[in-house]
C-alpha positions as CSV (number, residue, x, y, z in Angstrom):
1,M,12.3,-3.2,8.6
2,A,10.9,-4.7,11.7
3,S,10.8,-1.1,13.4
4,V,8.8,0.3,10.5
5,I,6.3,-2.5,10.9
6,K,6.2,-1.9,14.6
7,G,5.6,1.8,14.1
8,L,3.0,1.3,11.8
9,L,1.2,-1.4,13.9
10,N,1.5,1.4,17.0
11,E,0.0,3.9,15.0
12,H,-2.9,1.7,13.7
13,L,-3.6,0.6,17.1
14,G,-3.7,4.2,18.4
15,D,-6.3,5.1,16.0
16,L,-8.3,2.2,16.8
17,M,-7.9,3.0,20.6
18,R,-9.2,6.7,19.7
19,M,-12.5,5.4,18.0
20,N,-15.6,5.3,20.1
21,K,-17.1,1.7,20.9
22,R,-19.5,1.8,17.8
23,N,-16.8,2.7,15.4
24,Q,-14.7,0.0,16.9
25,L,-17.5,-2.5,16.5
26,G,-18.1,-1.4,12.8
27,Q,-14.3,-2.0,12.2
28,L,-14.5,-5.3,13.8
29,L,-17.5,-6.4,11.8
30,N,-16.1,-5.3,8.5
31,F,-12.9,-7.4,9.3
32,F,-15.1,-10.4,9.8
33,M,-17.1,-9.7,6.8
34,V,-14.1,-9.7,4.6
35,I,-12.8,-12.9,6.4
36,G,-16.2,-14.6,5.9
37,S,-16.5,-13.5,2.3
38,A,-13.2,-15.0,1.4
39,L,-14.4,-18.2,3.3
40,M,-17.5,-18.6,1.5
41,L,-15.7,-18.0,-2.1
42,W,-13.2,-20.5,-1.2
43,K,-15.7,-23.1,-0.3
44,G,-17.9,-22.3,-3.3
45,L,-14.9,-22.9,-5.6
46,I,-14.3,-26.2,-3.6
47,L,-17.9,-27.1,-4.1
48,Y,-17.9,-26.0,-8.2
49,T,-14.3,-27.5,-9.0
50,G,-14.8,-30.7,-6.8
51,S,-11.3,-30.2,-5.6
52,E,-10.0,-29.6,-2.1
53,S,-7.5,-27.1,-3.5
54,P,-9.2,-25.2,-6.0
55,I,-6.5,-22.7,-6.4
56,V,-2.9,-23.7,-6.8
57,V,-0.1,-20.9,-6.2
58,V,3.1,-21.7,-8.4
59,L,6.0,-19.7,-7.3
């Protein structure tokens, strides 16, 4: 299992290294936009519900 994950990671890093700088920057900005959107949604739910933990996951 670990070798499969390592292989996929190496493949994706290789793809990233073959991109030019503009595409790399675009990928980085897209990543931060996804993270920022998730954080804004989380903070919005905190304000809307008035709770520190608006979403509870039960396993």
